[in-house]
NUVEX-912192 format. One record per atom (N, C-alpha, C): atom name; x, y, z. Coordinates in nm, 2 decimals, decimal comma. Atoms other than C-alpha are relative to their C-alpha. Layout:
BEGIN
a | px | py | pz
CA | X | Y | Z
...
//
This chain:
BEGIN
a | px | py | pz
N | 0,10 | -0,13 | 0,00
CA | -0,01 | 0,02 | -0,01
C | 0,08 | 0,10 | 0,02
N | -0,06 | -0,11 | 0,01
CA | 0,11 | 0,33 | -0,10
C | -0,07 | 0,12 | 0,06
N | 0,09 | -0,12 | -0,05
CA | 0,02 | 0,67 | 0,07
C | 0,05 | 0,12 | -0,07
N | -0,05 | -0,12 | 0,09
CA | 0,02 | 1,00 | -0,12
C | -0,11 | 0,10 | 0,07
N | 0,08 | -0,09 | -0,07
CA | -0,14 | 1,34 | -0,03
C | -0,06 | 0,08 | -0,12
N | 0,07 | -0,08 | 0,08
CA | -0,38 | 1,57 | -0,21
C | 0,06 | 0,15 | 0,01
N | -0,05 | -0,15 | -0,01
CA | -0,21 | 1,92 | -0,31
C | -0,12 | 0,09 | 0,02
N | 0,11 | -0,11 | 0,00
CA | -0,40 | 2,25 | -0,27
C | -0,05 | 0,02 | -0,11
N | 0,07 | 0,00 | 0,13
CA | -0,45 | 2,23 | -0,62
C | -0,08 | -0,11 | -0,05
N | 0,08 | 0,15 | 0,04
CA | -0,62 | 1,89 | -0,62
C | 0,09 | -0,08 | -0,07
N | -0,08 | 0,09 | 0,05
CA | -0,34 | 1,71 | -0,74
C | 0,04 | -0,11 | 0,10
N | -0,03 | 0,09 | -0,07
CA | -0,23 | 1,37 | -0,65
C | 0,11 | -0,05 | -0,06
N | -0,10 | 0,06 | 0,06
CA | 0,10 | 1,21 | -0,72
C | -0,02 | -0,15 | 0,03
N | 0,03 | 0,18 | -0,01
CA | 0,06 | 0,83 | -0,81
C | 0,14 | -0,04 | 0,00
N | -0,12 | 0,04 | -0,04
CA | 0,36 | 0,66 | -0,65
C | 0,07 | -0,06 | -0,14
N | -0,07 | 0,05 | 0,10
CA | 0,64 | 0,55 | -0,90
C | -0,02 | -0,15 | -0,04
N | 0,00 | 0,14 | 0,03
CA | 0,61 | 0,18 | -0,82
C | -0,14 | -0,02 | -0,09
N | 0,13 | 0,02 | 0,07
CA | 0,21 | 0,19 | -0,94
C | 0,02 | 0,04 | -0,14
N | -0,01 | -0,03 | 0,15
CA | 0,29 | 0,38 | -1,26
C | 0,08 | -0,07 | -0,08
N | -0,09 | 0,08 | 0,07
CA | 0,55 | 0,15 | -1,35
C | -0,06 | -0,14 | 0,00
N | 0,04 | 0,13 | 0,01
CA | 0,36 | -0,18 | -1,26
C | -0,14 | 0,02 | -0,10
N | 0,11 | -0,01 | 0,08
CA | 0,06 | -0,03 | -1,49
C | 0,06 | 0,06 | -0,12
N | -0,08 | -0,05 | 0,12
CA | 0,30 | 0,10 | -1,75
C | -0,05 | 0,15 | -0,05
N | 0,05 | -0,11 | 0,03
CA | 0,17 | 0,46 | -1,72
C | 0,12 | 0,08 | -0,02
N | -0,10 | -0,11 | 0,03
CA | 0,39 | 0,73 | -1,89
C | -0,06 | 0,13 | 0,03
N | 0,05 | -0,16 | -0,03
CA | 0,38 | 1,11 | -1,85
C | -0,11 | 0,03 | -0,11
N | 0,11 | -0,03 | 0,08
CA | 0,09 | 1,25 | -2,00
C | -0,11 | -0,12 | -0,03
N | 0,09 | 0,10 | -0,01
CA | -0,12 | 0,93 | -1,96
C | -0,16 | 0,07 | 0,04
N | 0,12 | -0,05 | -0,03
CA | -0,48 | 1,02 | -1,97
C | -0,08 | -0,09 | 0,10
N | 0,05 | 0,11 | -0,10
CA | -0,68 | 0,86 | -1,67
C | -0,16 | 0,07 | 0,01
N | 0,14 | -0,02 | -0,01
CA | -1,06 | 0,83 | -1,63
C | 0,01 | -0,01 | 0,16
N | 0,03 | 0,00 | -0,16
CA | -1,17 | 0,91 | -1,25
C | -0,16 | -0,05 | -0,01
N | 0,14 | 0,05 | -0,03
CA | -1,48 | 0,70 | -1,14
C | -0,03 | 0,00 | 0,14
N | 0,06 | 0,00 | -0,14
CA | -1,66 | 0,78 | -0,84
C | -0,05 | -0,14 | 0,05
N | 0,05 | 0,12 | -0,06
CA | -1,71 | 0,46 | -0,63
C | -0,08 | 0,02 | 0,13
N | 0,09 | -0,02 | -0,13
CA | -1,89 | 0,62 | -0,34
C | 0,09 | 0,02 | 0,11
N | -0,07 | -0,03 | -0,11
CA | -1,64 | 0,55 | -0,08
C | 0,17 | 0,01 | -0,04
N | -0,12 | -0,04 | 0,06
CA | -1,33 | 0,63 | -0,29
C | -0,01 | 0,03 | -0,17
N | 0,00 | -0,04 | 0,14
CA | -1,22 | 0,71 | -0,65
C | 0,09 | -0,10 | -0,09
N | -0,07 | 0,06 | 0,11
CA | -1,10 | 0,48 | -0,93
C | 0,06 | 0,06 | -0,11
N | -0,06 | -0,07 | 0,11
CA | -0,86 | 0,56 | -1,18
C | 0,05 | -0,10 | -0,11
N | -0,02 | 0,10 | 0,10
CA | -0,85 | 0,37 | -1,51
C | 0,06 | 0,09 | -0,11
N | -0,06 | -0,07 | 0,10
CA | -0,64 | 0,46 | -1,81
C | -0,12 | 0,02 | -0,12
N | 0,09 | -0,04 | 0,12
CA | -0,84 | 0,62 | -2,11
C | 0,06 | -0,09 | -0,11
N | -0,03 | 0,09 | 0,12
CA | -0,86 | 0,39 | -2,41
C | 0,09 | 0,08 | -0,09
N | -0,10 | -0,08 | 0,08
CA | -0,60 | 0,49 | -2,65
C | -0,08 | 0,01 | -0,16
N | 0,09 | -0,03 | 0,12
CA | -0,86 | 0,46 | -2,94
C | -0,14 | -0,02 | 0,03
N | 0,17 | 0,00 | -0,03
CA | -1,23 | 0,48 | -2,97
C | -0,04 | -0,16 | -0,02
N | 0,04 | 0,11 | -0,01
CA | -1,42 | 0,18 | -2,91
C | -0,07 | -0,03 | -0,14
N | 0,03 | 0,05 | 0,14
CA | -1,55 | -0,03 | -3,24
C | -0,11 | -0,07 | 0,01
N | 0,12 | 0,10 | 0,00
CA | -1,86 | -0,22 | -3,32
C | 0,03 | -0,11 | -0,11
N | -0,03 | 0,11 | 0,10
CA | -1,90 | -0,53 | -3,52
C | -0,01 | 0,04 | -0,13
N | 0,03 | -0,05 | 0,15
CA | -2,02 | -0,33 | -3,82
C | 0,13 | 0,08 | -0,04
N | -0,13 | -0,08 | 0,04
CA | -1,68 | -0,13 | -3,80
C | 0,10 | -0,11 | -0,04
N | -0,09 | 0,08 | 0,02
CA | -1,47 | -0,44 | -3,82
C | -0,03 | -0,11 | -0,09
N | 0,05 | 0,14 | 0,04
CA | -1,67 | -0,72 | -3,97
C | 0,06 | -0,05 | -0,13
N | -0,02 | 0,04 | 0,13
CA | -1,57 | -0,68 | -4,34
C | 0,16 | 0,00 | -0,01
N | -0,14 | 0,00 | 0,00
CA | -1,20 | -0,70 | -4,23
C | 0,05 | -0,15 | -0,01
N | -0,05 | 0,16 | 0,03
CA | -1,21 | -1,09 | -4,20
C | -0,08 | -0,05 | -0,12
N | 0,04 | 0,05 | 0,15
CA | -1,24 | -1,25 | -4,54
C | -0,03 | -0,17 | 0,04
N | 0,03 | 0,14 | -0,01
CA | -1,43 | -1,59 | -4,49
C | -0,03 | -0,06 | -0,11
N | 0,01 | 0,07 | 0,14
CA | -1,41 | -1,81 | -4,79
C | -0,10 | -0,11 | -0,02
N | 0,08 | 0,13 | 0,01
CA | -1,62 | -2,10 | -4,70
C | -0,16 | 0,03 | -0,03
N | 0,15 | -0,01 | 0,00
CA | -2,00 | -2,16 | -4,74
C | -0,06 | 0,07 | 0,11
N | 0,07 | -0,05 | -0,10
CA | -2,23 | -1,96 | -4,52
C | -0,06 | -0,11 | 0,08
N | 0,06 | 0,07 | -0,12
CA | -2,34 | -2,11 | -4,19
C | -0,12 | 0,05 | 0,04
N | 0,13 | -0,03 | -0,04
CA | -2,70 | -2,12 | -4,07
C | 0,03 | 0,03 | 0,15
N | 0,01 | 0,00 | -0,15
CA | -2,77 | -2,03 | -3,70
C | -0,01 | -0,15 | 0,07
N | 0,01 | 0,13 | -0,04
CA | -2,86 | -2,39 | -3,65
C | 0,14 | -0,08 | -0,01
N | -0,15 | 0,07 | 0,00
CA | -2,51 | -2,53 | -3,77
C | 0,09 | 0,05 | 0,09
N | -0,10 | -0,03 | -0,12
CA | -2,33 | -2,30 | -3,54
C | -0,04 | -0,02 | 0,12
N | 0,03 | 0,03 | -0,16
CA | -2,54 | -2,39 | -3,23
C | 0,02 | -0,14 | -0,02
N | -0,06 | 0,15 | 0,01
CA | -2,47 | -2,76 | -3,35
C | 0,16 | -0,01 | 0,03
N | -0,14 | 0,00 | -0,01
CA | -2,10 | -2,68 | -3,38
C | 0,02 | 0,03 | 0,16
N | 0,00 | -0,05 | -0,15
CA | -2,13 | -2,51 | -3,02
C | -0,04 | -0,13 | 0,11
N | 0,06 | 0,13 | -0,08
CA | -2,32 | -2,81 | -2,87
C | 0,09 | -0,10 | 0,00
N | -0,10 | 0,10 | 0,04
CA | -2,06 | -3,05 | -3,03
C | 0,11 | 0,03 | 0,10
N | -0,11 | -0,02 | -0,09
CA | -1,78 | -2,88 | -2,86
C | -0,01 | 0,00 | 0,14
N | 0,03 | 0,01 | -0,15
CA | -1,94 | -2,86 | -2,52
C | 0,00 | -0,16 | 0,04
N | 0,02 | 0,14 | -0,05
CA | -2,01 | -3,23 | -2,53
C | 0,14 | -0,05 | -0,01
N | -0,12 | 0,04 | 0,02
CA | -1,66 | -3,31 | -2,66
C | 0,07 | 0,05 | 0,15
N | -0,06 | -0,05 | -0,11
CA | -1,52 | -3,09 | -2,37
C | -0,03 | -0,07 | 0,12
N | 0,06 | 0,07 | -0,12
CA | -1,75 | -3,24 | -2,11
C | 0,04 | -0,13 | 0,01
N | -0,06 | 0,13 | -0,01
CA | -1,67 | -3,60 | -2,19
C | 0,14 | -0,01 | 0,00
N | -0,15 | 0,02 | -0,03
CA | -1,31 | -3,56 | -2,23
C | 0,05 | 0,04 | 0,13
N | -0,03 | -0,05 | -0,15
CA | -1,29 | -3,45 | -1,85
C | 0,00 | -0,14 | 0,08
N | -0,01 | 0,13 | -0,06
CA | -1,30 | -3,83 | -1,75
C | -0,01 | 0,01 | 0,15
//
């Protein structure tokens, strides 16, 4: 556990050991989340979140299209093989 102080300007120094453990460099943007009994600091994501529609076209599938039923059967088969393989 590390102890730090709040400055008169509302600044807090994050101890070097914690900055190094989380690979936070000078200029790292952080999101401050009010947790009720404290504040959680999380690194701001370096790029915007994407949706499936944004990236779906980058995966070129060459095979025959599969139905939902085909996919459900493949998942079921994988679960059964995993379950029965645990002897």
